[in-house]
C-alpha positions as CSV (number, residue, x, y, z in Angstrom):
1,M,3.9,-32.9,-7.9
2,M,6.0,-32.9,-4.8
3,S,9.0,-33.8,-7.2
4,K,8.5,-30.4,-8.9
5,V,8.8,-28.4,-5.8
6,K,11.6,-30.1,-4.7
7,N,13.2,-29.5,-8.2
8,F,12.0,-26.2,-8.2
9,L,13.8,-25.3,-4.5
10,A,16.9,-27.1,-5.0
11,S,17.5,-25.9,-8.6
12,E,20.2,-23.2,-9.0
13,R,18.6,-21.5,-11.9
14,G,17.2,-18.2,-12.1
15,D,17.3,-15.4,-9.6
16,T,17.7,-15.5,-6.0
17,N,16.3,-11.8,-5.7
18,F,13.1,-13.4,-5.6
19,I,13.2,-15.4,-2.5
20,S,15.0,-12.2,-0.7
21,I,12.0,-9.9,-2.0
22,I,9.8,-12.5,-0.4
23,I,11.5,-12.6,2.7
24,I,11.6,-8.6,2.8
25,V,8.0,-8.4,2.3
26,A,7.2,-10.8,5.0
27,I,9.5,-8.6,7.3
28,V,7.8,-5.4,6.2
29,V,4.3,-6.8,6.7
30,A,5.1,-7.9,10.1
31,L,6.6,-5.0,11.3
32,A,3.5,-2.9,9.9
33,G,1.2,-5.1,11.8
34,A,3.4,-4.7,15.1
35,F,3.5,-1.1,14.4
36,W,-0.3,-0.8,13.8
37,A,-1.1,-2.6,17.1
38,L,1.4,-0.5,19.0
39,A,-0.3,2.5,17.4
40,K,-3.8,1.7,18.2
41,G,-2.9,0.9,22.0
42,G,-1.0,4.1,22.0
43,M,-3.7,6.3,20.6
44,D,-6.5,4.6,22.8
45,T,-4.3,5.6,26.0
46,I,-3.9,9.1,24.6
47,S,-7.5,9.4,24.0
48,K,-8.3,8.2,27.6
49,A,-5.7,10.9,28.9
50,F,-7.3,13.6,26.9
51,K,-10.9,13.1,28.1
52,T,-9.7,12.7,31.5
53,F,-8.0,16.2,31.1
54,L,-11.1,17.8,29.6
55,G,-13.2,16.1,32.5
56,K,-11.3,17.9,34.9
57,V,-11.3,21.2,33.2
58,K,-14.9,21.6,33.3
């Protein structure tokens, strides 16, 4: 089984775009996760600031 995997990775047949697409998808998923984490933290900060502002207005 390992020899088949090694042969697949070592062979130069086929299209190298497949590997490029996998790498690009991995980068996009990583960036989306980072953006989601930053956006969630930012929204929490904005929400707290808005609640503080409304508390002072009353």
